[in-house]
ROPA-911624 format. One record per residue: x, y, z of N, C-alpha, C in turn. Coordinates in steps of 0.2 Angstrom, whole numbers, plus 5000, padded with zeros to 4 digits. Layout:
<atoms>
XYZXYZXYZ
...
</atoms>
This chain:
<atoms>
476653565550476653495552476853495560
477353535562477553545569476953575573
476553615570476053645574475553595576
475353555571474853505572475153455577
475753435576476053385581476153405588
476253475589476353495595475753525599
475153525595474553565599474353515605
474053555609473853525616473253475614
473353415617472853365616472353365622
471653375621471153385626471153315630
471053315637470953255640470353215639
469853255636469153215635468953235628
468653185624468353195618467653175619
467253195614466553175614466353105614
466753065610466652995609466852955616
467252985620467352955627466752955632
466353005631465853015636465153025632
465152985627464552995622463852975626
463852925630463252905634463052965639
463552985642463353035647463053105644
463453115638463153175634462453165632
462253105630461653095627461053095633
461253095639460753095644460553175645
460953215643460753295642460553325649
460953305654460853335660461153405660
461653415656461953485655462053495648
461953555645462053565638462453635637
462853635632463153705629462753725623
462253765624461853775618462153825613
462653855615462953905610462753975611
462253985616462154055618462654095622
462654155622463154195625462754255629
463054275635462854335639462954395635
462754455638462854515635463554535634
464054505638464754525637465054465634
464754415631465054365627465154295632
464954295638465054245642464654175640
464954125639464654065637464154035642
463554015640462953995644462953915644
462953885650462953815651462253805655
461753765652461153755654461053685657
460753685663460653625667459853615666
459553585661458853575660458553535666
457853535666457553495671457753415669
457953385675458253315674458053285681
457553235680457253205686457853165690
458253135687458753095691459453135692
459453195692460053235692460453215698
460153205704460553185710460853115710
460553075705460853005705461353005700
461553055696462153055692462753045695
463152995693463852985697464253045697
464653055702465053115702465553115696
465853055694466253055689465953075682
465353055681464953075675464853145675
464653175680464453245681465153285679
465653265683466253305682466553295674
466553235671466753235664466353275660
465653275660465253315656465353385657
465353415663465453485664466153505662
466753465663467353475661467453485654
467053435650467153435643466753495640
466153515643465853575641466253635642
466553645647466953705648467553705644
467753655641468353655637468253675630
467653675628467453685621467553765619
467253815623467353885620468053905620
468153955616468853975616469054005622
469754015623470054035629469854105630
469754145625469454215626468754215629
468354175627467654175629467654145636
468054085637468054055644468354105649
468754145647469054195652468554245655
468054255651467554305654467154275660
467054205659466654175665466054145662
465854085664465254055662464654075666
464054075662463454095665463054025665
462854005671462453945672461753955673
461353925669460553925670460353855673
460053855679459753795682459053795681
458753755677458053755676457753695681
457353725687457053675691456353695693
456053715687455353745688454853685690
454953625688454553575690454753535695
455253555699455653515704455453545711
455853515715455753535722456353575724
456353605730456853645733457453595734
457353535736457953495737458353485731
457953475725458353475719458753535717
458453595719458853655718459453655722
459353635729459953635733460453585731
460253525729460753475727461153495721
460753535716461153555710461653605712
461453655716461953715718462553685721
462353635726462953605730463453565725
463153525720463553495716463953535711
463653585709463953635704464553675708
464353695714464853735718465453685720
465353625720465953585722466353555717
466053555711466353515705466453555699
466153625698466253655692466953675691
467253655685467953665684468153735681
467653775678467753835675467653895679
467753955676467754015679466954045679
466654045685465954065685465854145685
465354165681465154235682464454245685
463954205683463254215686462954145686
462554135691462154075692461354095692
460954075687460254095687459954025689
459454035693459053975695458353985694
457953955689457253955689456953915694
456653945699456453915705455853875704
455653825708455053785707454453825707
453953805702453453845701452853835706
452853775709452353765714452453815720
451853845723451853895728452253875734
452153815736452453785743453253785741
453453755736454153735734454453805733
454053855730454453925729454553955735
454053945740454153975747454753945750
454753885750455353845753456053865750
455953875743456653895740456853965742
456354005743456554075745456854075752
456554035756456854025763457553995763
457553935759458153895759458753935756
458653975751459254015748459454065752
459054095757459354135762459654105767
459454045769459754005774460453975772
460453945766460953905764461453935759
461354005757461754035752462454025754
462754035760463454035762463653955761
463253915762463453845762463653825755
463353855750463553835743464253855741
464553905744465253915743465353945736
464953985734465054015727465154085728
465654105724465954175725465554225720
465054195716464654235711463954235713
463654285711462954295713462454235710
462054215715461554165713460854205713
460554205707459954245706459354195705
458954205709458354165709457754195705
457554165700457054185695456354145696
455854185695455154155696454954125689
455154155683454954135677455454155671
455354125665455854135660455854215658
455254245659455254315657455754355661
455754335668456254365672456954355669
457154295667457754275664457954325658
457354335654457454375648457754445649
457654465656457854535658458654535658
458954475659459654465660459954445653
459654405650459954375644459454375638
459754405632459354415626459054345624
458354355621458054295619458454255614
458754295609459154255604459654215606
459854215613460454175615460154125620
459454115620459154065624458754015619
458753955622458353895618457653905619
457253875615456553875615456253855622
456553805625456353785632456453845637
456853885635456853945640456554005637
456153995632455754055629456154095624
456654065622457154105617456954075610
457454105605457354085598457954055596
458454035600459053995598458853925596
459053905590458953835587459453795590
459253745594459753695596459453625596
459853575593459753505593460253475596
460153435602460653405606461053345602
460653305598460953255594461353285589
461153335585461553365580462153395583
462153425589462753455593463253405594
462953345597463453285598463753265592
463353255586463653235580464153285577
464053345578464553395575465253395580
465153385586465753385591466153325589
465853265588466253205587466553205580
466153235575466453245569467053285569
467053345572467553395572468153355576
468053325581468653295585468953235581
468453205577468753145573469153175567
468953235564469353265559469953295562
469953315568470653345571471153285571
470853225574471253165574471553145567
471053145562471253135556471853175553
471753245554472353285552472953275556
472953255562473553245566473853175564
473453125563473653065560474053065553
473653105549473953125542474653155543
474653205547475253245548475853195550
475653155555476153105558476453055552
475953035548476152995542476653025538
476453085536476853125531477553135534
477553155541478253165544478653105544
478353045546478652985546478952965539
478552975534478752965527479353005525
479253075527479753125526480453105529
480353085535480953065539481353005536
480852955534481152895530481552915524
481252965520481552985514482153015515
482153055520482853095521483353055523
483152995527483752945529483852895524
483552895519483652845514484352855510
484752805510485352805506485252795499
485552835494485452825487485852755485
485452715481485752655479486352665474
486752615473487352615468487252585462
486652555460486552525454485852545451
485752525445485152555441484552515444
484552445445483952415447483652435454
484152435459483952455465483652535465
483952575461483752645461483052645458
482852605453482252605450481752575455
481952525459481452495464481252545469
481852575471481752625477481252685474
481352705468480952765465480252745465
480152675462479452655462479152645468
479452615473479152615480479052675483
479452725483479352795486478752825482
478752815475478152855472477552825474
477452755474476852725476476652745483
477152745488476952765495476752845495
477052885490476852955490476152955487
475952915482475252915479474752895485
474952845489474452825494474352885499
474852915501474852975506474453035503
474553045496474153095493473353075493
473253015492472552995492472253005499
472652985505472453005512472353075513
472753115510472653185511472053215507
471853185501471253205498470653185502
470653125505470153105509470053145515
470553165518470553205524470253275522
470453305517470253375514469453365513
469253315510468553295508468153295514
468453255519468053255526467953315529
468453365529468453425532467953475528
467953465522467453505518466753485519
466653425520465953395521465753425528
466153415533466053435540465853515540
466253555536466153625536465453635533
465253605528464653615524464053595529
464153545533463653525538463553575543
464053605546464053655551463653715548
463853735542463553795539462853785536
462553725537461953705533461353745535
461253765542460753815543460753875539
461353905539461353965535461253955528
461553905526461453885518460653875517
460353845521459653835520459153895521
459353935525458953995526459354055527
459254105523459654165524459554205530
458954195534458854235540459154195546
459454135545459754095550460454125552
460654125558461354145560461654085564
462254075563462654025567462754055574
462654015579462854035586463554045587
463854085592464554095593464954025593
464653975597464953905597465053875590
464453885586464553855579465053895575
465053965576465553995572466253975574
466353965581467053935583467153865580
466653825579466753765576466953775569
466653825565466853835558467553855558
467753905563468453925563468953865564
468653825569469153765571469253725564
468653705561468753665555469153695549
469053765549469453805544470153805545
470353805552471053805554471353745553
470953685554471253625553471353605545
470853635541470953625534471553665532
471653725535472253765533472853735535
472853705541473453665543473653605538
473053575536473153515532473453545525
473153595523473453625516474153645517
474353675522475053695524475553635524
475253585528475653515528475753485521
475153485517475253465510475753495506
475753565507476153605503476953595505
477053585511477753575514477953505511
477453455512477653395510477753385502
477353425498477453425491478153455489
478353505493478953535491479553485493
479453455499479953405500480053345496
479453325494479353265489479653285482
479553345480479753365473480553365473
480853395479481553385479481853315479
481453275484481753205484481653165478
481053175475480853145469481353165463
481553225463482053255458482753215459
482953215466483553185467483553105466
482953075467482953005465483052995457
482653035454482653035446483353055444
483753105447484353115445484853065447
484753025453485152965455485052915449
484452905447484352855442484652875435
484652935434485052965428485752945428
486052965435486752955436486952885435
486552835438486652765438486652735431
486152765427486152745420486752775416
486952835418487552865415488152825416
488252805423488852775425488852705422
488252665421488252605418488452605411
488152655407488352665400489052685400
489352725404490052745404490452685405
490352645409490752585410490752535404
490152535401490152495395490552525389
490452585388490752625383491452625384
491652645390492352645392492752585391
492452525392492752455391492852445383
492352465380492352465372492952505369
492952565372493452615370494152585372
494252565378494852535380495152485375
494652435374494852385369495052405362
494652455360494852495354495552525354
495652555359496352585360496852535360
496752485364497152425364497352395357
496752385354496852365347497252405342
497152475343497452525339498252525341
498352515348499052515350499452455347
499052405346499352345343499652355336
499352405333499552415326500252455326
500752425328501352455328501852445322
501652395318501952385312501852435306
502452455303502352505298502452475291
502652415291502652375285503352375282
503552325278504252325275504152315267
503552325265503452325257502852365256
502752375249502152405247501552365248
501552305247501052255248500852255255
501352245260501252245267500952305270
501152365267500852425270500152435267
500052415261499352425259498852375263
499152315265498752275269498652305276
499152335279499052375285498552435285
498552465279498152525278497352495278
497252435275496652405275496452385282
496852355285496652345292496552405297
496952455296496852515299496152545297
495952545291495252565289494752525292
494852465293494352415296494252435303
494852445307494752465314494452535315
494552575310494252645310493452635310
493252595305492552585304492252555310
492652505313492352465319492352515324
492752565325492752615330492252665330
491852675324491452735323490852725327
490552665328489952665332490152675340
490652645343490852665350491052735350
491352765346491552835346490852875346
490352865342489752905342489352895348
489352835351489052815358489452865363
490052865363490452895368490352975367
490252995361490153075360489453085363
488953045361488253055363488253045370
488553005374488552995381488853055384
489353085381489753145384489253205384
488853205378488353255377487853255382
487653195383487053175388487353205395
487953185397488253205403488253285404
488453315398488453385399487753415399
487253385396486553405397486353395405
486553345408486453335415486753385419
487353405417487653465421487353525420
487053545414486753605413486053605416
485753545418485153545421485253535429
485853565431485953565438485953495442
486253445439486253385442486653385449
486453355454486853355460487553325460
487653275455488253245455488753275449
488753335449489153365443489953345444
490153345450490853325451491053255449
490553215448490653145446490553135439
490053175436489853175429490453205424
490653265426491053305422491753265420
492053235425492753205424492553145419
492053115419491853055414491753085407
491453145407491353175400491953195397
492453225402493053235399493453175397
493453125401493753065399493553035393
492853035392492553005385492853045379
492853115380493053155374493853145373
494153135379494853125378495053065374
494753015376494852945373494652955365
494052985364493852995357494353035353
494653085356495153125353495753095352
495953055357496553015357496552965351
495952925351495852875345495852915338
495552965338495553005331496253025330
496553055334497253085333497753025332
497652975336498152915334497952885327
497352885326497152855319497452895313
497452965314497753015310498452995309
498752995315499552975315499652915312
499252865313499352795310499352805302
498852835300498752845293499352885290
499552945294500152985291500752935291
500852895296501452855296501452805290
500852765290500752715285500852745278
500552815277500552845271501252865269
501652885274502352895273502752835271
502552775275502852715273502752685266
502052695264501952675257502252715252
502352785253502752825249503452805249
503752795255504452775255504552705251
504152655252504252595249504152595241
503652645239503552645232504152685229
504452735232505052765230505652715229
505652675235506252625235506152575229
505452555228505352505223505452535216
505252605215505452635209506152645208
506552665213507252665213507552605211
507352545214507652485212507452465205
506852475203506652465196507052505191
507152565193507552605189508352585188
508552555194509252525193509252465189
508752425189508752365185508652385178
508252435176508152455170508852485167
509152525171509852555169510352505167
510352455172510852395171510652365164
510052355163509852315157509952355151
509952425151510052475146510852465144
511252475149511952465148512152405145
511852355147512052285145511752275138
511252305136510952295129511352335124
511752385126512052425121512652385118
512652365111513152325108513852365108
514352335110515052365110515252385103
515152345098515352355091514952415088
514352425090513952475087514252545090
514452545096514652605099515352625097
515752585092516352605090516352665085
515852675082515752725077515552785080
515652845077515452905080514652915080
514352885075513652885075513352845080
513652785081513452735086513552765093
514052795094514252825101513752875102
513552915097513052975098512352945100
512252895096511552865097511552835104
512052795107512052775113512052825119
512352885117512352945122511652965123
511352975117510652995117510152955121
510252885120509852835124510052845132
510652855134510852865141510552925144
510652985140510353045142509553045143
509253015138508553005139508352965146
508752915147508652875153508752905159
509352945159509552985165508953035167
508653065162508153115163507553075168
507453015167506952985171507152975179
507852985180508052985187507753025192
507453085189507153125194506453095196
506153055193505553025195505552975201
506152945202506252905208506452945214
506553005213506653055219507153035224
507652995223508152975227508752995225
508853045221509453075219509853115225
509453135230509653175235509553135242
510153095244510053055250509853095256
510153155257509953195263509253215263
508953235257508253255257507853195258
508053135256507653075257507653055264
508153065268508153045275507853095279
507853155277507453205281506753195280
506553175274505853165272505553105276
505853055277505652995280505952975286
506253025290506553015296506152975301
505452995302505052975307504852895306
504952865301504852795300505452755298
506052785298506652745297506852695302
506552635302506752585307507452555304
507852525309508452495306508452455300
507952415300507852365294507752415287
507252455288507052505282507652545280
508052565285508652605284509152565280
509252505282509752465279509552455272
508952435271508652425264508752485260
508552545263508652615259509452625257
509852615262510552615261510752575255
510552515255510752465250510552495243
509852515243509652545236509952605234
510152655239510452715238511152695235
511552645238512152625236512152595229
511552565228511452535221511352585216
510952645218510852695214511552735212
511952735217512552775216513052735211
513052665212513452625208513252625201
512552625200512252625193512452695190
512352745194512552815191513252815189
513652785193514352785192514552755185
514152695184514252655178514052695172
513452735173513252775167513752835166
514052865172514552915171515152895167
515352835168515952805165515752785157
515152765156514952745150514952805146
514652865149514552925145515252955143
515752945148516452975146516752935140
516652875140516952825135516552845128
515952855128515552865122515752935120
515752985124515953055122516653055118
517153015121517753015118517652975111
517252925110517252895104516852935099
516352975101515953025097516453075094
516953095098517353155097517853135092
518053075091518553055086518353065079
518853075075518753085067518653015065
518253015060518052945057518652925053
518852865055519452835051519452755053
519752725049519752645050520052635056
519752595060520052575066519952495067
520352475071520252405072519852395079
519252365077518852365083519152325089
519052355095519352315101518752315106
518652265108518052255113518352295120
517952335122518152365129518152325134
518452345140518452295146517752305149
517452245151516852255154516852305160
516252345160516252395166515952365172
516252375177515952355183516052405188
515652415193515752465199516252435203
516752485205517252465209517052445216
517352395219517152375225517452415231
517052445234517252495240516752495245
516952525250516452525256515852575254
515252555257514752605256514852665260
514652725257514752785260514352785266
514652815272514252815278513752875277
513152855278512552905277512452925284
512452995285512353015292511753065291
511353065296510753115296510953185296
510753225291510953295292510753335298
511153375300510953405306510553465304
509953465304509553515302509453575307
509353625304509253685309508753675314
508853695320508353675325507753725324
507153695325506553725324506453775330
506253835328506053885334505453865337
505453865343504753845347504253895346
503653875347503053925346503153975352
503353955358503354005363503954055362
504454035359505054075358504854125352
504454105347504154145342503654195345
503254175350502854225353503154275357
503754255360504054305364504454355359
504754335354505054375349504554425346
503954395345503454435341503154495346
503054475352502854525357503454575358
504054555359504554605359504654655353
504454625347504554655341503954715341
503354685343502754735342502754785348
502954765354502954815359503554865358
504054835356504654885355504554935350
504054925346503854975341503555035345
503255025350502955075354503355105360
503655055363503955075369504755095369
505055075364505755095363505755165359
505255195358505255255355505455315360
505555375358505755425362505155435367
505255465373504755485377504155525374
503555515377503055565374503155635376
502955675372503055755373502555775378
501955755379501455775384500955725385
500555745390500055705393499555685387
499355735383498855735378499155685372
499755685371500055635367499955565369
499955555375499855485378499155465378
498655515379497955495378497855485371
498055515367497955505359498255435357
498855425360499055355359498655295361
498455305367497955255371497355245367
497055305365496355295361496455265354
497055285351497155255344497255185344
497755165349497855095350497255055352
496855085356496255055358495755035353
495755085348495255075342495555015338
496255025337496554965333496454895336
496454895343496354835347495654805346
495154855346494454835345494354805338
494654835333494554815326494954745325
495454735328495854675328495454615331
495154635337494754585340494154565336
493854615333493254605329493454565323
493954575320494154535314494354465316
494554445322494754385324494054345325
493554375328492954345330492554335323
492554385319492154375313492454335307
493154335307493554305302493754235304
493754215310493954145312493454115316
493254145322492754105326492054095323
491854145320491154135316491254095311
491754095307491854045301491853975303
492053955310492053885312491353855312
490853905312490153885311489853885304
490253905299490053905292490053835289
489453815287489353745284489753735278
489953795275490353785268491053765270
491253785276491953775278492053715283
491553685285491553635290492053575288
492053555281492453505279493253515280
493453585281494153605281494353595288
493853595293494053595300494253535303
494853525306495153465308494653435313
494653365314494153335319494353355326
495053365327495253375334495053445336
494753485331494553555332493853565333
493453505331492753505331492453525338
491953565339491653585345492153615350
492753645348493253665353493353745352
492853775349492953845348493053885354
492753865360492853905366493553885369
493853835368494453815370494953865366
494953865360495353905356495353975357
494754005357494654075358494554105365
494454055370494254075377493654125377
493754175381493254225382493354285378
493754275372493854335368493254375366
492654335364492054375363491854425369
491954395375491754435381492254495381
492854485380493354545380493154595375
493054575369492854615363492254655365
491654625368491054665369491254715374
491654705379491754745385492154815382
492654795378493054855375492654895370
492254855366491854895360491354935363
490954905368490354935370490454985376
490954975380491055015386491755055386
492255015386492955045388493155095383
493055075376493355125371492955185372
492255185373491855245373492055285379
492155255385492355295391493055325390
493555295386494155325385494155385380
493755375375493655425370493355485374
492955475379492655535382493155575386
493755545387494355575391494755625387
494555635380494955675376494955745378
494255765380494155835383494355845390
494255785394494455785401494955735403
495555745401496055695403496155675410
495855715415495955695422495455635423
494955625419494555575420494755505419
495355495415495655435413495755385418
496055405424496255365429495555335432
495055375432494455345435494155295431
494255295424494055245420494255175422
494955175423495255105426494955085432
494955135437494655125444493955095443
493555125439492855115439492755045436
493255025431493154955428493654905430
493854915437494254865440494054795439
493354785441493154715441493054695434
492854735430492754715423493354685419
493954715421494554705418494854635421
494454605426494654535428494554485423
494154505417494054455412494754425409
495254475409495854445407496154395410
496054385417496254325421495954265418
495354265416495054205413495354185407
495454235403495754225396496454195397
496854225401497554195402497554125405
497054115409497054045412496853995406
496554015401496353965396496953965391
497354005391497854015386498253955384
498553915390498853855388498453805384
497853795386497453745382497353775375
497253835374497253865367497853855363
498453865366499053855363499153785361
498953735366499053665364498653645358
497953675358497553655352497853685346
498153745346498453775340498953735338
499453715342499953675340499753615336
499153585338498953525335498553535328
498253595328497853605322498053665318
498553705320498653775317498853765310
499153715308499353715301498753685296
498153685298497653665294497453715289
497153685283496953725278496353775280
495953755285495453805287495753875289
496253875293496553935296496953975290
497253935286497553965280497054005276
496453975275495954005271495654065274
495554065281495254115284495854175284
496454155285496954215285496954245278
496854205273496954235266496354275265
495754265267495154305266495254365270
495554365276495654425280496254465277
496654435273497254475271497754495277
497754445282498154455287498954435286
499354475288500054455286500354405292
499954405298500154355303499654305304
499854245306499354195308498954205314
498454165315497954175321498254185327
498754135328499054135335499454195337
499654235332499954305334499354355336
498754345333498254395335497954365342
497954305344497754285350498154305356
498754335354499154365360498954435361
498554465357498354535358498154555365
497654515368497454535375498054535380
498554485379499054485384499454555383
499554575377499954635375499554695378
498854695377498454755379498554775386
498454715391498554735398499154765400
499754735396500354765397500454835395
500154845389500154915386499854965391
499254945394498954995399499455015405
499854965407500354975413500855025410
501155015404501655055402501455125401
500855135398500555205396500355235403
500155205408499955235414500655265418
501155225417501855245420502055305416
501955315410502155375406501755435408
501155415409500655475412500955505418
501155455423501355475429501955515429
502355505424503055545423502855615421
502255615417502055685414501755725420
501355695424500955725429501155725436
501855715437502155705444501955765448
501755755454501655805459501055855457
500655835452500055875450499455845452
498855885451498255865453498055795449
497755745452497655685449498155635449
498755655452499255605452499055545456
498755555462498555505467498055455463
497655475459497155435456497555395450
498055425447498455385442498855335445
499055345451499455295455499055235457
498355255459497955205461497755165454
497655195449497455165443498055115440
498655135441499255095439499255035444
499155045450499154995455498554945454
497954965451497454925449497654875443
497954905438498254865432498754815435
499254835439499754795442499454735446
498854745449498554695453498254645448
497954675443497654625438498254585435
498754615433499354575430499554525435
499654545442499854495447499354435448
498654455448498154405448498154355442
498354385436498354345430498954295431
499554325433500154285434500054225440
499654245445499554195451499054145448
498554165444498054115442498454065437
498854095433499254045428499653995432
499954015438500253965442499753915445
499153945447498753905451498453845446
498253865440497953815436498453755434
499153765436499653715435499653665440
499253675446499353635452499053565450
499353515451499153445450499153405456
498653355456498653305462498253325468
497953385468497553405473496853385472
496653345477495953305476495353355477
495453405481494953455482494853505476
494353545478494153605473494553665475
495053685471495453745473495053805473
494453805470494053865470493753875477
493753825481493353825488493853845493
494553865491495053875496495053955497
494553995494494554065495495054095490
495154165491495554205486496354185487
496654175481497354165481497754225483
498054235488498454295491499154305488
499554245489500254245487500454175484
500954175480501254115478501954125477
502354075478503154085477503554025480
504154015478504553965479505053975485
505053925490505453935496505853865497
506353875502506653815505506253795511
506153735512505653715518506053655521
506053665528506253615533505653595537
505553525538504953505542505253475549
504853475554505053445560504353415563
504353355564503753315567503953285574
503553305579503653275585503553205586
503153175582502953105582503453065578
503853095574504253065569504853035573
505252985569505852955572506353005573
506753005578507353055579507753065573
507953005570508353015564508053055559
507453035558507053075552507053145554
506953165560506953235562507653265561
508153235563508853265562508953275554
508753225550508853235543508453295540
507853295543507353355541507653425542
508053425548508353495549508853515544
509253465542509753485537509653485530
509153445528509053445521508353485519
508453535516507853575514507553545508
506853555508506453545502506353605498
506353595491506153655487505353645486
505053695489504253695488504053765486
503453755482503153815479502453825484
502453875487501853885492501353925489
500653905490500153945488499753965494
499654025495499354055501498654075499
498154035502497454055501497154085508
496554105507496254135514496054075518
495954015516495753955520496253905520
496753905516497253845516497953875513
498453835516499153845513499353785510
499453785503499653725499500453725499
500753665499501453655498501453605492
501853635487501853595480502553595478
502753545474503353535471503353555464
503853605462503853625455504153585451
503853565445504153525440504153555433
504653545430504653575423504753525418
504353525413504453465408504253495401
504553465396504453485389503853455386
503453495382502853475380502853475372
502853425369502853415361503453455358
503953445361504553485358504653555359
504153585363504153655364504453665371
504553735373504953755378504653725385
505053725390504753695396504153735399
503753695402503153725406503153705413
502953745418503053725425502353695427
502353645431501853615435501953605442
501453605446501553605453501253545456
501653495458501353435461501153445468
500553435470500353445477500653395482
500853425487501253375492500853385499
500653445501500353445508499953505508
499453515514499053575515498953585522
498953645524498753665531498153715531
497653695535497153745536497353805540
497153865537497353925540497053935547
496453905548496153915554496453875560
496953835559497253795564498053805564
498353855561499053865561499253915565
499853915567500153975571500853995567
501054055569501654075565502154105570
502754095568503354125572503754165567
503754225568503954275563504754275562
505154255568505854255567506154195570
506654165566506954105568507754125569
507954105575508654125577509154095571
509554145570510154125565510054145558
509454155556509354175549508754225549
508854285547508254335547507854325540
507954275536507554265530507054205532
507154175538506654115540506154135544
505554105543505054105548504754035549
504254025554504053965555503253965555
502953905552502253895552502153835556
501753835561501653765565500953745565
500853685567500253655566500053605572
499453605575499253565581499753575586
499853635589500253645595500953625594
501253645588501953635586502053555585
501553515584501653445583502053445576
501853485571502153495565502453565564
503053565562503353635562503653635555
503553695551503753705544504253765545
504853755544505353815544505453835536
505253895535505253925528505753975527
506153965522506654015521506554055514
506454115514506254155508506954175505
506854205499507454225495507754295498
507354325501507554395504507154415510
507354455514507054485520506354515518
506354555512505754585510505254535508
505454485505504954435503504654405509
505054385514504854355520504354405524
504454465524504054515528503354515524
503454515517502754525514502354465515
502654405515502254345517501954345524
502354365529502154365536501554415536
501654475533501154525533500454495531
500454455525499854425522499554375527
500054325529499754275534499454305540
499754355543499554395549498854425548
498754445542498054475540497554425540
497754365537497254305537497054285544
497554275548497454255555497054305559
497254365558496854415562496154425559
496054415553495354415550494954355553
495254295554494954235557494754255564
495254285568495154295575494554345576
494454395571493954445572493254415570
493254365565492654335563492454285569
492854255572492654215578492354255584
492654315585492454355590491754385588
</atoms>
């Protein structure tokens, strides 16, 4: 496109001087001299001297502009045919050509007048006036065309000059106008394409579906019209090319003249430029059209997201309104029915949300340009779906507990009423005899057996079981019923004592005496306190204990006897490690895709296999196919072991990815670890430990390498290969440090940018920080000098982040650290002062010519020097890059 737009525009085109060309006082027949010089012929023309100077100059200038620069540089050959004219015409022609010919001349041939007198005058005249013509090239006077054939081959001369060159002036003019018209068409088409392309590039993408559809339709229509224009232009060029080649096509003996061959080359070049322009335009259009289609997809996705999100928010709001847990069996059953209705109502919105999230993920997989906008929405949709599902499960659990509680309370109350009724129904007079007393005792004992059915005989167990739903009202009701149970039990105990005494007496006449009516003594209800249960051991604490237990098995043992013992230990444990990884993948991960077990998988675990297991399959493949075999090869050549670690330095970075995913994996395990699915998998594998213990294996393994390499160094101190072992140990320590740093990095919150774009994470740690701002209020500056802030710094190659460390409990488990983003400094604009007066543990980082100064205090001089060294490397690297 640029080539067409920038090519030189000729001052004249055939259509501008069409009338002068038709007069045919000068022609470019297409013939060439022996050295390739173009031939311009001035045929016999009666009114040659009457031709206006402007017309003559325009025609001659146009004719000399047609041949290629290479041909024109040789010089033009002029043939002036004046055989039927007079010497005056010859003289006038030479004078005019000498004074106005714009091209480079090589030779001038003059066919002199044929009449004897005029030929004689011409011979004399040329001798007398040769110098007057001011031509620096030879002027050759010829008597006949046969003389001309001695200088120029017949095939390069027209029939009028005794040659065989086919030339039609009207056809020549037609070809020239057609070629120039086609060139203008190509240029105009290129301009239209460029204008349209510029408009497309400058078009802002709309923010709604309708405008995007309208813009896509308008641009597509415009594109179709331009493609039609291109097709017409190509067709025009092809037709023109066929017309120029027509003589050759018609007769195999015909040949195109050099000028016609140049015409063919010109048209072919224009067609090639048109083709290149079309290809470039098609490539640009393809990208633009794809972006418009992706924009329309995005707008549809955003529109659907807003609708689904609104529905889900209303659903979550309705769910949040179900706070009542009921105060009776009837009420709880009614609440369960309402909860079921809400769950059914939410199925359709949840399915739409899941479908929309899946659609968003497909857009991301198809390399959509708005990945950063789509991914958070997919995450949000899945989060809300999971929240609703989890909350629904919690509601069912709570209401189920509440239903069970109220049923037990009702049973207990009914049992108390039945007990009181039994005691009241036992006639006093019948109990006075031994037989009557024994019968009453049997009735009481049978009734007391049913006490186990109401399951309230143990208040501690009761309160522990239903602690999560014991509101003050329910607790008061439970205490009342428990007190009633205790009173009824006491009544039975007293009745049993009385009846046992009566049953033990000898049979003898007695005066029946009605016993005193039994009643429960009035006393304060016993204070029921919630038992202080033993604290649950947190998962993280269990993990630490487990690791210490397992690692202690290997590392608290006596030192190894030799280097070979260590190699054997490494290979043996590596084999066990690979087998364990294989069992996890086949026994757990693969079973999650087993259709026979899908009903056992909790909904919160659906489609989250990658979260639970991370890149464990990748770790298994690396160790099984590569690392184990390479280590086994070191049995005969122990000195190669260090090289294994050095060679696989990059591959071992997979552990960083695994550890970064570990918090998400643990959170998912805490939520679903007690499911029947995992219990069934563990039973099939006959594992003594649950899955979470095996998911710690990769963390243990990388630590195992570190300790074994240290033992090897002890055995091979100051011997050959020590340097490589030290380097291998340094490699493993770097990986552990990288893992540790990345675990801190993923806990950064509040940073709006993409942390992955900040370059490599070089250092991270906590410091005391003072700030000083020149533009700040003096009082603020004074306070800043004396009150340090606790900040956790993250040093990247491109940025220094200041964060505030926060520790918070998660789901009753041990504290986890997070880093709230506060400020950032671009490393390309900072300066450093390595020493601060009064404290050798302080250094300064300043910004914008000390407009902002950050005084940083390390915990030790060594730590300070390490940070200064890393910062200096970054700044030096930037300086060298600039140079």
